[in-house]
C-alpha positions in Angstrom: 104.4 66.7 99.1 101.8 64.1 98.5 99.7 63.9 95.3 96.6 64.9 97.3 98.3 68.1 98.5 99.7 68.8 95.1 96.3 68.4 93.5 94.7 70.7 96.1 97.3 73.4 95.3 96.8 73.1 91.6 93.0 73.3 91.9 93.3 76.3 94.2 95.5 78.1 91.7 93.2 77.3 88.9 90.1 78.5 90.8 91.9 81.7 92.1 90.4 84.7 90.4 90.5 87.1 93.3 93.0 89.4 91.6 91.1 89.7 88.3 88.7 92.5 87.6 87.1 91.5 84.3 86.7 94.1 81.6 83.4 96.0 82.0 82.8 94.5 85.4 81.6 96.9 88.1 83.8 97.1 91.3 80.7 96.5 93.5 79.8 93.3 91.5 83.4 92.1 91.9 83.3 92.7 95.6 80.1 90.8 95.9 81.6 87.8 94.1 84.6 88.0 96.4 82.4 88.0 99.4 80.4 85.0 98.2 83.7 83.1 97.5 85.0 83.8 101.0 81.7 82.6 102.5 81.8 79.4 100.4 85.4 78.8 101.3 84.7 79.3 105.0 81.8 76.8 104.8 84.0 74.3 103.1 86.8 74.7 105.6 84.3 74.4 108.5 82.8 71.2 107.0 86.3 69.8 106.5 87.3 70.6 110.1 84.1 68.9 111.4 84.9 65.8 109.3 88.4 65.7 110.5 87.3 66.2 114.2 84.8 63.3 114.0 87.3 61.1 112.2 89.9 61.6 114.9 87.3 60.7 117.6 86.5 57.4 115.9 
């Protein structure tokens, strides 16, 4: 495993709060936060794929 992959895994673990429902938090609010996180992750992955696709073409 390279340092870059290791660092990505560590960051993913540190940012992972999908399994935590904070005290006093409403389930609907929690679901909304999860939806937003999934959308942001999808956007990030799409952008990363576009960058990789154009990089391979060059």
